[in-house]
Each structure stands twice: as C-alpha cells, then as structure tokens.
All heavy atoms as a GROMACS GRO file, in nm:
protein
  509
    1MET      N    1   4.590  -2.043  -4.332
    1MET     CA    2   4.672  -2.036  -4.217
    1MET      C    3   4.589  -2.054  -4.095
    1MET      O    4   4.475  -1.999  -4.087
    1MET     CB    5   4.754  -1.909  -4.213
    1MET     CG    6   4.852  -1.898  -4.106
    1MET     SD    7   4.943  -1.745  -4.099
    1MET     CE    8   5.051  -1.770  -4.232
    2ALA      N    9   4.641  -2.127  -3.998
    2ALA     CA   10   4.560  -2.155  -3.877
    2ALA      C   11   4.549  -2.027  -3.789
    2ALA      O   12   4.629  -1.949  -3.793
    2ALA     CB   13   4.628  -2.264  -3.795
    3THR      N   14   4.430  -2.014  -3.724
    3THR     CA   15   4.409  -1.907  -3.636
    3THR      C   16   4.480  -1.931  -3.506
    3THR      O   17   4.461  -2.040  -3.445
    3THR     CB   18   4.259  -1.883  -3.612
    3THR    OG1   19   4.198  -1.859  -3.738
    3THR    CG2   20   4.237  -1.762  -3.523
    4ILE      N   21   4.552  -1.834  -3.455
    4ILE     CA   22   4.617  -1.846  -3.324
    4ILE      C   23   4.534  -1.773  -3.217
    4ILE      O   24   4.498  -1.658  -3.241
    4ILE     CB   25   4.757  -1.779  -3.328
    4ILE    CG1   26   4.847  -1.859  -3.432
    4ILE    CG2   27   4.821  -1.780  -3.192
    4ILE    CD1   28   4.979  -1.798  -3.457
    5GLU      N   29   4.503  -1.849  -3.112
    5GLU     CA   30   4.422  -1.789  -3.011
    5GLU      C   31   4.516  -1.702  -2.922
    5GLU      O   32   4.629  -1.741  -2.889
    5GLU     CB   33   4.365  -1.902  -2.920
    5GLU     CG   34   4.277  -1.852  -2.810
    5GLU     CD   35   4.220  -1.964  -2.731
    5GLU    OE1   36   4.192  -2.072  -2.783
    5GLU    OE2   37   4.196  -1.941  -2.610
    6ARG      N   38   4.467  -1.581  -2.896
    6ARG     CA   39   4.544  -1.490  -2.810
    6ARG      C   40   4.468  -1.466  -2.676
    6ARG      O   41   4.351  -1.458  -2.679
    6ARG     CB   42   4.556  -1.360  -2.879
    6ARG     CG   43   4.644  -1.365  -2.996
    6ARG     CD   44   4.662  -1.225  -3.054
    6ARG     NE   45   4.742  -1.240  -3.184
    6ARG     CZ   46   4.785  -1.140  -3.244
    6ARG    NH1   47   4.759  -1.017  -3.208
    6ARG    NH2   48   4.857  -1.152  -3.359
    7GLN      N   49   4.545  -1.466  -2.571
    7GLN     CA   50   4.484  -1.438  -2.442
    7GLN      C   51   4.568  -1.334  -2.370
    7GLN      O   52   4.690  -1.336  -2.378
    7GLN     CB   53   4.484  -1.566  -2.354
    7GLN     CG   54   4.390  -1.674  -2.413
    7GLN     CD   55   4.391  -1.791  -2.322
    7GLN    OE1   56   4.471  -1.806  -2.230
    7GLN    NE2   57   4.306  -1.885  -2.353
    8TYR      N   58   4.501  -1.240  -2.303
    8TYR     CA   59   4.572  -1.136  -2.233
    8TYR      C   60   4.626  -1.204  -2.106
    8TYR      O   61   4.567  -1.297  -2.049
    8TYR     CB   62   4.480  -1.021  -2.196
    8TYR     CG   63   4.449  -0.936  -2.311
    8TYR    CD1   64   4.322  -0.947  -2.380
    8TYR    CD2   65   4.539  -0.848  -2.364
    8TYR    CE1   66   4.292  -0.873  -2.483
    8TYR    CE2   67   4.508  -0.772  -2.475
    8TYR     CZ   68   4.380  -0.788  -2.535
    8TYR     OH   69   4.358  -0.710  -2.647
    9LEU      N   70   4.734  -1.147  -2.054
    9LEU     CA   71   4.789  -1.194  -1.926
    9LEU      C   72   4.693  -1.156  -1.820
    9LEU      O   73   4.627  -1.050  -1.821
    9LEU     CB   74   4.930  -1.132  -1.906
    9LEU     CG   75   5.036  -1.174  -2.005
    9LEU    CD1   76   5.157  -1.082  -1.973
    9LEU    CD2   77   5.070  -1.316  -1.986
   10PRO      N   78   4.690  -1.234  -1.708
   10PRO     CA   79   4.607  -1.203  -1.596
   10PRO      C   80   4.664  -1.070  -1.532
   10PRO      O   81   4.780  -1.046  -1.539
   10PRO     CB   82   4.613  -1.320  -1.505
   10PRO     CG   83   4.741  -1.392  -1.545
   10PRO     CD   84   4.760  -1.364  -1.691
   11PRO      N   85   4.578  -0.995  -1.461
   11PRO     CA   86   4.627  -0.874  -1.391
   11PRO      C   87   4.730  -0.904  -1.289
   11PRO      O   88   4.735  -1.018  -1.235
   11PRO     CB   89   4.504  -0.814  -1.335
   11PRO     CG   90   4.389  -0.908  -1.357
   11PRO     CD   91   4.437  -1.023  -1.445
   12LEU      N   92   4.827  -0.817  -1.281
   12LEU     CA   93   4.933  -0.837  -1.182
   12LEU      C   94   4.876  -0.839  -1.043
   12LEU      O   95   4.779  -0.764  -1.013
   12LEU     CB   96   5.038  -0.730  -1.186
   12LEU     CG   97   5.119  -0.723  -1.319
   12LEU    CD1   98   5.213  -0.603  -1.323
   12LEU    CD2   99   5.205  -0.850  -1.335
   13ASN      N  100   4.932  -0.918  -0.954
   13ASN     CA  101   4.897  -0.919  -0.816
   13ASN      C  102   4.950  -0.795  -0.750
   13ASN      O  103   5.071  -0.770  -0.748
   13ASN     CB  104   4.956  -1.040  -0.747
   13ASN     CG  105   4.910  -1.061  -0.608
   13ASN    OD1  106   4.865  -0.964  -0.546
   13ASN    ND2  107   4.930  -1.179  -0.554
   14PRO      N  108   4.868  -0.705  -0.698
   14PRO     CA  109   4.913  -0.579  -0.643
   14PRO      C  110   4.998  -0.598  -0.520
   14PRO      O  111   5.071  -0.513  -0.470
   14PRO     CB  112   4.791  -0.507  -0.607
   14PRO     CG  113   4.681  -0.604  -0.600
   14PRO     CD  114   4.725  -0.719  -0.688
   15GLU      N  115   5.001  -0.718  -0.461
   15GLU     CA  116   5.084  -0.744  -0.343
   15GLU      C  117   5.230  -0.777  -0.382
   15GLU      O  118   5.321  -0.772  -0.299
   15GLU     CB  119   5.028  -0.856  -0.261
   15GLU     CG  120   4.888  -0.830  -0.201
   15GLU     CD  121   4.823  -0.946  -0.134
   15GLU    OE1  122   4.894  -1.049  -0.120
   15GLU    OE2  123   4.709  -0.935  -0.096
   16ILE      N  124   5.255  -0.810  -0.507
   16ILE     CA  125   5.390  -0.831  -0.558
   16ILE      C  126   5.455  -0.708  -0.597
   16ILE      O  127   5.404  -0.629  -0.670
   16ILE     CB  128   5.389  -0.935  -0.677
   16ILE    CG1  129   5.327  -1.071  -0.630
   16ILE    CG2  130   5.524  -0.952  -0.732
   16ILE    CD1  131   5.310  -1.170  -0.746
   17GLU      N  132   5.573  -0.693  -0.547
   17GLU     CA  133   5.656  -0.572  -0.584
   17GLU      C  134   5.776  -0.620  -0.661
   17GLU      O  135   5.844  -0.716  -0.629
   17GLU     CB  136   5.698  -0.499  -0.458
   17GLU     CG  137   5.582  -0.437  -0.382
   17GLU     CD  138   5.634  -0.354  -0.261
   17GLU    OE1  139   5.758  -0.311  -0.259
   17GLU    OE2  140   5.552  -0.336  -0.174
   18ILE      N  141   5.811  -0.546  -0.768
   18ILE     CA  142   5.934  -0.568  -0.840
   18ILE      C  143   6.034  -0.464  -0.789
   18ILE      O  144   6.010  -0.347  -0.807
   18ILE     CB  145   5.912  -0.553  -0.994
   18ILE    CG1  146   5.810  -0.658  -1.037
   18ILE    CG2  147   6.041  -0.568  -1.068
   18ILE    CD1  148   5.770  -0.645  -1.182
   19ALA      N  149   6.135  -0.514  -0.732
   19ALA     CA  150   6.240  -0.429  -0.669
   19ALA      C  151   6.336  -0.377  -0.775
   19ALA      O  152   6.338  -0.428  -0.885
   19ALA     CB  153   6.310  -0.509  -0.566
   20GLU      N  154   6.408  -0.273  -0.738
   20GLU     CA  155   6.508  -0.209  -0.830
   20GLU      C  156   6.610  -0.316  -0.871
   20GLU      O  157   6.657  -0.311  -0.984
   20GLU     CB  158   6.575  -0.093  -0.760
   20GLU     CG  159   6.667  -0.020  -0.846
   20GLU     CD  160   6.596   0.051  -0.961
   20GLU    OE1  161   6.479   0.090  -0.951
   20GLU    OE2  162   6.662   0.072  -1.067
   21ALA      N  163   6.635  -0.408  -0.779
   21ALA     CA  164   6.735  -0.517  -0.812
   21ALA      C  165   6.690  -0.607  -0.923
   21ALA      O  166   6.767  -0.676  -0.993
   21ALA     CB  167   6.762  -0.600  -0.687
   22ASP      N  168   6.563  -0.616  -0.942
   22ASP     CA  169   6.501  -0.705  -1.050
   22ASP      C  170   6.496  -0.631  -1.187
   22ASP      O  171   6.473  -0.695  -1.294
   22ASP     CB  172   6.357  -0.743  -1.013
   22ASP     CG  173   6.344  -0.820  -0.885
   22ASP    OD1  174   6.437  -0.899  -0.862
   22ASP    OD2  175   6.250  -0.800  -0.811
   23ARG      N  176   6.527  -0.504  -1.189
   23ARG     CA  177   6.517  -0.435  -1.317
   23ARG      C  178   6.603  -0.487  -1.424
   23ARG      O  179   6.554  -0.511  -1.538
   23ARG     CB  180   6.544  -0.282  -1.299
   23ARG     CG  181   6.538  -0.197  -1.417
   23ARG     CD  182   6.591  -0.061  -1.392
   23ARG     NE  183   6.513   0.007  -1.296
   23ARG     CZ  184   6.419   0.097  -1.311
   23ARG    NH1  185   6.387   0.129  -1.438
   23ARG    NH2  186   6.355   0.154  -1.218
   24THR      N  187   6.730  -0.520  -1.395
   24THR     CA  188   6.812  -0.574  -1.493
   24THR      C  189   6.772  -0.706  -1.548
   24THR      O  190   6.770  -0.736  -1.670
   24THR     CB  191   6.955  -0.596  -1.438
   24THR    OG1  192   7.005  -0.467  -1.386
   24THR    CG2  193   7.060  -0.643  -1.532
   25ARG      N  194   6.720  -0.789  -1.462
   25ARG     CA  195   6.664  -0.923  -1.503
   25ARG      C  196   6.546  -0.909  -1.599
   25ARG      O  197   6.537  -0.972  -1.698
   25ARG     CB  198   6.629  -1.006  -1.381
   25ARG     CG  199   6.597  -1.148  -1.419
   25ARG     CD  200   6.582  -1.230  -1.289
   25ARG     NE  201   6.478  -1.178  -1.208
   25ARG     CZ  202   6.356  -1.232  -1.194
   25ARG    NH1  203   6.330  -1.352  -1.246
   25ARG    NH2  204   6.265  -1.180  -1.117
   26VAL      N  205   6.454  -0.815  -1.558
   26VAL     CA  206   6.332  -0.793  -1.643
   26VAL      C  207   6.372  -0.739  -1.784
   26VAL      O  208   6.328  -0.778  -1.882
   26VAL     CB  209   6.235  -0.698  -1.575
   26VAL    CG1  210   6.127  -0.655  -1.663
   26VAL    CG2  211   6.180  -0.763  -1.443
   27TYR      N  212   6.469  -0.633  -1.780
   27TYR     CA  213   6.517  -0.585  -1.908
   27TYR      C  214   6.581  -0.685  -1.995
   27TYR      O  215   6.562  -0.694  -2.119
   27TYR     CB  216   6.607  -0.469  -1.885
   27TYR     CG  217   6.543  -0.337  -1.838
   27TYR    CD1  218   6.621  -0.231  -1.802
   27TYR    CD2  219   6.410  -0.325  -1.839
   27TYR    CE1  220   6.562  -0.112  -1.763
   27TYR    CE2  221   6.346  -0.201  -1.799
   27TYR     CZ  222   6.425  -0.103  -1.762
   27TYR     OH  223   6.367   0.022  -1.716
   28ASP      N  224   6.658  -0.777  -1.933
   28ASP     CA  225   6.722  -0.880  -2.016
   28ASP      C  226   6.625  -0.978  -2.077
   28ASP      O  227   6.638  -1.021  -2.195
   28ASP     CB  228   6.817  -0.965  -1.923
   28ASP     CG  229   6.943  -0.882  -1.897
   28ASP    OD1  230   6.972  -0.786  -1.970
   28ASP    OD2  231   7.019  -0.923  -1.796
   29ILE      N  232   6.519  -1.014  -2.006
   29ILE     CA  233   6.410  -1.095  -2.056
   29ILE      C  234   6.343  -1.031  -2.176
   29ILE      O  235   6.326  -1.089  -2.283
   29ILE     CB  236   6.306  -1.134  -1.950
   29ILE    CG1  237   6.369  -1.220  -1.851
   29ILE    CG2  238   6.189  -1.201  -2.011
   29ILE    CD1  239   6.287  -1.240  -1.719
   30VAL      N  240   6.307  -0.901  -2.160
   30VAL     CA  241   6.241  -0.833  -2.268
   30VAL      C  242   6.334  -0.813  -2.390
   30VAL      O  243   6.293  -0.833  -2.505
   30VAL     CB  244   6.196  -0.693  -2.222
   30VAL    CG1  245   6.140  -0.607  -2.337
   30VAL    CG2  246   6.084  -0.717  -2.116
   31ARG      N  247   6.462  -0.786  -2.360
   31ARG     CA  248   6.558  -0.767  -2.469
   31ARG      C  249   6.575  -0.897  -2.546
   31ARG      O  250   6.582  -0.895  -2.673
   31ARG     CB  251   6.693  -0.725  -2.408
   31ARG     CG  252   6.792  -0.680  -2.510
   31ARG     CD  253   6.919  -0.633  -2.444
   31ARG     NE  254   6.903  -0.516  -2.364
   31ARG     CZ  255   6.910  -0.503  -2.232
   31ARG    NH1  256   6.947  -0.614  -2.161
   31ARG    NH2  257   6.888  -0.391  -2.167
   32ARG      N  258   6.580  -1.014  -2.482
   32ARG     CA  259   6.596  -1.137  -2.554
   32ARG      C  260   6.473  -1.168  -2.636
   32ARG      O  261   6.492  -1.215  -2.753
   32ARG     CB  262   6.620  -1.251  -2.450
   32ARG     CG  263   6.764  -1.270  -2.418
   32ARG     CD  264   6.786  -1.388  -2.330
   32ARG     NE  265   6.787  -1.334  -2.189
   32ARG     CZ  266   6.730  -1.384  -2.087
   32ARG    NH1  267   6.660  -1.499  -2.100
   32ARG    NH2  268   6.732  -1.332  -1.972
   33GLN      N  269   6.352  -1.141  -2.586
   33GLN     CA  270   6.234  -1.162  -2.666
   33GLN      C  271   6.218  -1.081  -2.787
   33GLN      O  272   6.188  -1.127  -2.896
   33GLN     CB  273   6.106  -1.154  -2.587
   33GLN     CG  274   6.095  -1.266  -2.475
   33GLN     CD  275   5.978  -1.247  -2.386
   33GLN    OE1  276   5.916  -1.141  -2.380
   33GLN    NE2  277   5.937  -1.355  -2.317
   34LEU      N  278   6.262  -0.950  -2.767
   34LEU     CA  279   6.258  -0.862  -2.887
   34LEU      C  280   6.362  -0.898  -2.990
   34LEU      O  281   6.333  -0.903  -3.116
   34LEU     CB  282   6.283  -0.717  -2.843
   34LEU     CG  283   6.163  -0.649  -2.765
   34LEU    CD1  284   6.211  -0.516  -2.714
   34LEU    CD2  285   6.042  -0.636  -2.854
   35ALA      N  286   6.481  -0.936  -2.946
   35ALA     CA  287   6.583  -0.982  -3.041
   35ALA      C  288   6.547  -1.100  -3.117
   35ALA      O  289   6.566  -1.117  -3.233
   35ALA     CB  290   6.717  -0.997  -2.965
   36ASP      N  291   6.478  -1.193  -3.050
   36ASP     CA  292   6.436  -1.317  -3.118
   36ASP      C  293   6.327  -1.288  -3.224
   36ASP      O  294   6.328  -1.345  -3.329
   36ASP     CB  295   6.380  -1.415  -3.017
   36ASP     CG  296   6.357  -1.558  -3.073
   36ASP    OD1  297   6.438  -1.598  -3.159
   36ASP    OD2  298   6.256  -1.617  -3.041
   37LEU      N  299   6.240  -1.194  -3.196
   37LEU     CA  300   6.138  -1.150  -3.290
   37LEU      C  301   6.198  -1.080  -3.409
   37LEU      O  302   6.153  -1.097  -3.528
   37LEU     CB  303   6.032  -1.064  -3.228
   37LEU     CG  304   5.926  -1.133  -3.146
   37LEU    CD1  305   5.843  -1.029  -3.068
   37LEU    CD2  306   5.837  -1.224  -3.225
   38LEU      N  307   6.290  -1.000  -3.387
   38LEU     CA  308   6.353  -0.914  -3.492
   38LEU      C  309   6.463  -0.981  -3.577
   38LEU      O  310   6.475  -0.962  -3.694
   38LEU     CB  311   6.402  -0.790  -3.436
   38LEU     CG  312   6.291  -0.692  -3.376
   38LEU    CD1  313   6.354  -0.574  -3.312
   38LEU    CD2  314   6.188  -0.653  -3.483
   39GLU      N  315   6.542  -1.061  -3.504
   39GLU     CA  316   6.658  -1.124  -3.572
   39GLU      C  317   6.680  -1.272  -3.549
   39GLU      O  318   6.766  -1.330  -3.611
   39GLU     CB  319   6.787  -1.045  -3.529
   39GLU     CG  320   6.788  -0.902  -3.561
   39GLU     CD  321   6.898  -0.821  -3.502
   39GLU    OE1  322   6.976  -0.883  -3.418
   39GLU    OE2  323   6.919  -0.703  -3.530
   40GLY      N  324   6.605  -1.318  -3.454
   40GLY     CA  325   6.625  -1.460  -3.411
   40GLY      C  326   6.541  -1.561  -3.489
   40GLY      O  327   6.492  -1.532  -3.595
   41ASP      N  328   6.520  -1.675  -3.425
   41ASP     CA  329   6.442  -1.779  -3.486
   41ASP      C  330   6.296  -1.735  -3.528
   41ASP      O  331   6.241  -1.788  -3.627
   41ASP     CB  332   6.431  -1.904  -3.395
   41ASP     CG  333   6.564  -1.970  -3.370
   41ASP    OD1  334   6.653  -1.957  -3.462
   41ASP    OD2  335   6.575  -2.043  -3.272
   42GLN      N  336   6.239  -1.656  -3.449
   42GLN     CA  337   6.101  -1.611  -3.477
   42GLN      C  338   6.096  -1.509  -3.595
   42GLN      O  339   5.984  -1.477  -3.634
   42GLN     CB  340   6.035  -1.557  -3.356
   42GLN     CG  341   6.013  -1.658  -3.247
   42GLN     CD  342   5.936  -1.601  -3.129
   42GLN    OE1  343   5.847  -1.512  -3.147
   42GLN    NE2  344   5.961  -1.645  -3.016
   43SER      N  345   6.210  -1.465  -3.643
   43SER     CA  346   6.201  -1.374  -3.756
   43SER      C  347   6.210  -1.446  -3.897
   43SER      O  348   6.216  -1.381  -4.002
   43SER     CB  349   6.320  -1.274  -3.751
   43SER     OG  350   6.441  -1.344  -3.771
   44TYR      N  351   6.201  -1.578  -3.888
   44TYR     CA  352   6.203  -1.663  -4.005
   44TYR      C  353   6.080  -1.741  -4.019
   44TYR      O  354   6.012  -1.779  -3.924
   44TYR     CB  355   6.321  -1.755  -4.006
   44TYR     CG  356   6.458  -1.688  -4.019
   44TYR    CD1  357   6.521  -1.636  -3.909
   44TYR    CD2  358   6.515  -1.671  -4.143
   44TYR    CE1  359   6.641  -1.574  -3.927
   44TYR    CE2  360   6.632  -1.605  -4.159
   44TYR     CZ  361   6.699  -1.559  -4.048
   44TYR     OH  362   6.819  -1.493  -4.062
   45TYR      N  363   6.033  -1.767  -4.142
   45TYR     CA  364   5.923  -1.852  -4.174
   45TYR      C  365   5.973  -1.994  -4.158
   45TYR      O  366   6.094  -2.023  -4.152
   45TYR     CB  367   5.867  -1.835  -4.319
   45TYR     CG  368   5.804  -1.702  -4.333
   45TYR    CD1  369   5.854  -1.603  -4.412
   45TYR    CD2  370   5.676  -1.677  -4.274
   45TYR    CE1  371   5.800  -1.480  -4.428
   45TYR    CE2  372   5.613  -1.554  -4.299
   45TYR     CZ  373   5.678  -1.459  -4.372
   45TYR     OH  374   5.615  -1.335  -4.388
   46LEU      N  375   5.877  -2.091  -4.151
   46LEU     CA  376   5.914  -2.232  -4.133
   46LEU      C  377   6.008  -2.277  -4.244
   46LEU      O  378   6.083  -2.379  -4.224
   46LEU     CB  379   5.791  -2.318  -4.124
   46LEU     CG  380   5.702  -2.290  -3.993
   46LEU    CD1  381   5.575  -2.378  -4.002
   46LEU    CD2  382   5.786  -2.317  -3.874
   47ASP      N  383   5.993  -2.226  -4.362
   47ASP     CA  384   6.076  -2.274  -4.477
   47ASP      C  385   6.220  -2.214  -4.472
   47ASP      O  386   6.296  -2.243  -4.568
   47ASP     CB  387   6.006  -2.246  -4.609
   47ASP     CG  388   5.986  -2.103  -4.636
   47ASP    OD1  389   6.016  -2.017  -4.553
   47ASP    OD2  390   5.928  -2.068  -4.748
   48GLY      N  391   6.252  -2.126  -4.375
   48GLY     CA  392   6.385  -2.077  -4.364
   48GLY      C  393   6.404  -1.941  -4.423
   48GLY      O  394   6.512  -1.882  -4.412
   49VAL      N  395   6.309  -1.881  -4.485
   49VAL     CA  396   6.313  -1.754  -4.541
   49VAL      C  397   6.282  -1.651  -4.438
   49VAL      O  398   6.191  -1.659  -4.358
   49VAL     CB  399   6.214  -1.734  -4.662
   49VAL    CG1  400   6.214  -1.593  -4.720
   49VAL    CG2  401   6.244  -1.840  -4.774
   50GLN      N  402   6.368  -1.543  -4.425
   50GLN     CA  403   6.343  -1.438  -4.326
   50GLN      C  404   6.221  -1.356  -4.364
   50GLN      O  405   6.196  -1.327  -4.477
   50GLN     CB  406   6.462  -1.348  -4.312
   50GLN     CG  407   6.448  -1.259  -4.192
   50GLN     CD  408   6.567  -1.181  -4.155
   50GLN    OE1  409   6.653  -1.148  -4.240
   50GLN    NE2  410   6.591  -1.155  -4.034
   51LYS      N  411   6.144  -1.329  -4.264
   51LYS     CA  412   6.018  -1.242  -4.279
   51LYS      C  413   6.060  -1.102  -4.323
   51LYS      O  414   6.171  -1.054  -4.279
   51LYS     CB  415   5.945  -1.243  -4.156
   51LYS     CG  416   5.886  -1.373  -4.107
   51LYS     CD  417   5.820  -1.360  -3.972
   51LYS     CE  418   5.765  -1.491  -3.930
   51LYS     NZ  419   5.698  -1.482  -3.797
   52ASP      N  420   5.977  -1.035  -4.396
   52ASP     CA  421   6.004  -0.898  -4.433
   52ASP      C  422   5.971  -0.808  -4.314
   52ASP      O  423   5.919  -0.852  -4.211
   52ASP     CB  424   5.925  -0.854  -4.554
   52ASP     CG  425   5.768  -0.855  -4.535
   52ASP    OD1  426   5.728  -0.895  -4.423
   52ASP    OD2  427   5.704  -0.812  -4.623
   53TRP      N  428   6.008  -0.683  -4.320
   53TRP     CA  429   5.990  -0.592  -4.206
   53TRP      C  430   5.848  -0.576  -4.159
   53TRP      O  431   5.821  -0.559  -4.045
   53TRP     CB  432   6.056  -0.457  -4.238
   53TRP     CG  433   5.990  -0.375  -4.345
   53TRP    CD1  434   6.005  -0.379  -4.478
   53TRP    CD2  435   5.882  -0.283  -4.318
   53TRP    NE1  436   5.927  -0.288  -4.538
   53TRP    CE2  437   5.848  -0.228  -4.449
   53TRP    CE3  438   5.811  -0.235  -4.210
   53TRP    CZ2  439   5.742  -0.134  -4.465
   53TRP    CZ3  440   5.712  -0.138  -4.228
   53TRP    CH2  441   5.682  -0.095  -4.348
   54ARG      N  442   5.754  -0.584  -4.251
   54ARG     CA  443   5.606  -0.569  -4.213
   54ARG      C  444   5.572  -0.689  -4.135
   54ARG      O  445   5.499  -0.668  -4.035
   54ARG     CB  446   5.530  -0.557  -4.345
   54ARG     CG  447   5.535  -0.425  -4.405
   54ARG     CD  448   5.437  -0.406  -4.521
   54ARG     NE  449   5.451  -0.278  -4.581
   54ARG     CZ  450   5.443  -0.254  -4.705
   54ARG    NH1  451   5.415  -0.351  -4.791
   54ARG    NH2  452   5.464  -0.136  -4.758
   55ALA      N  453   5.607  -0.810  -4.171
   55ALA     CA  454   5.569  -0.925  -4.100
   55ALA      C  455   5.630  -0.924  -3.958
   55ALA      O  456   5.565  -0.958  -3.861
   55ALA     CB  457   5.612  -1.056  -4.170
   56ARG      N  458   5.756  -0.880  -3.948
   56ARG     CA  459   5.820  -0.868  -3.817
   56ARG      C  460   5.753  -0.760  -3.730
   56ARG      O  461   5.740  -0.781  -3.610
   56ARG     CB  462   5.968  -0.845  -3.829
   56ARG     CG  463   6.041  -0.973  -3.881
   56ARG     CD  464   6.191  -0.953  -3.889
   56ARG     NE  465   6.214  -0.888  -4.016
   56ARG     CZ  466   6.331  -0.836  -4.057
   56ARG    NH1  467   6.431  -0.831  -3.970
   56ARG    NH2  468   6.349  -0.782  -4.171
   57ALA      N  469   5.707  -0.652  -3.796
   57ALA     CA  470   5.641  -0.551  -3.721
   57ALA      C  471   5.510  -0.602  -3.675
   57ALA      O  472   5.466  -0.569  -3.553
   57ALA     CB  473   5.624  -0.427  -3.804
   58ASP      N  474   5.441  -0.674  -3.753
   58ASP     CA  475   5.314  -0.733  -3.710
   58ASP      C  476   5.330  -0.830  -3.588
   58ASP      O  477   5.252  -0.839  -3.501
   58ASP     CB  478   5.244  -0.812  -3.829
   58ASP     CG  479   5.189  -0.717  -3.932
   58ASP    OD1  480   5.170  -0.594  -3.900
   58ASP    OD2  481   5.166  -0.764  -4.043
   59ASP      N  482   5.441  -0.907  -3.596
   59ASP     CA  483   5.472  -0.996  -3.482
   59ASP      C  484   5.498  -0.915  -3.355
   59ASP      O  485   5.454  -0.956  -3.252
   59ASP     CB  486   5.600  -1.086  -3.513
   59ASP     CG  487   5.568  -1.190  -3.619
   59ASP    OD1  488   5.453  -1.208  -3.650
   59ASP    OD2  489   5.668  -1.246  -3.676
   60LEU      N  490   5.562  -0.799  -3.370
   60LEU     CA  491   5.584  -0.719  -3.250
   60LEU      C  492   5.450  -0.665  -3.196
   60LEU      O  493   5.432  -0.660  -3.073
   60LEU     CB  494   5.680  -0.598  -3.293
   60LEU     CG  495   5.824  -0.629  -3.301
   60LEU    CD1  496   5.894  -0.499  -3.344
   60LEU    CD2  497   5.883  -0.678  -3.173
   61ASP      N  498   5.358  -0.622  -3.284
   61ASP     CA  499   5.229  -0.584  -3.244
   61ASP      C  500   5.154  -0.685  -3.174
   61ASP      O  501   5.077  -0.662  -3.078
   61ASP     CB  502   5.152  -0.532  -3.366
   61ASP     CG  503   5.199  -0.395  -3.417
   61ASP    OD1  504   5.273  -0.324  -3.337
   61ASP    OD2  505   5.166  -0.363  -3.531
   62GLY      N  506   5.176  -0.810  -3.218
   62GLY     CA  507   5.106  -0.927  -3.159
   62GLY      C  508   5.150  -0.951  -3.020
   62GLY      O  509   5.082  -0.994  -2.931
   0.00000   0.00000   0.00000
C-alpha cells in the first residue's frame, strides 16, 4: 500500500477571531467530515466493501 504523506496544519493566525456566529458553520463542517469517515464514502474500501470498526477508528485518528 502506498504511503500517504501527512502534514500538520499551519498555526492559526492569532489576529483571526472566530465569532460566536461562526460556531454553527464550524460544527457543521466537522459533523459532515466525521459522518463521511464513519458512514459515508470514506468508510468504504475502493472495492466497495465497508471498512471494519478498527479501520474506521484508525481513519479518525489520522
């Protein structure tokens, strides 16, 4: 299996503030990504077989 290169996100700009009004939007983005990893397209192998719970947990850790 090919090695996937991982990079950390750059540090947040301290001058940028996330307002209370942005909270819902940020939560929705995170919720969609988690749902995709656990039950969506990313929870399946390329051959169409769903990953077992350990593989999905590893994906979450990644």
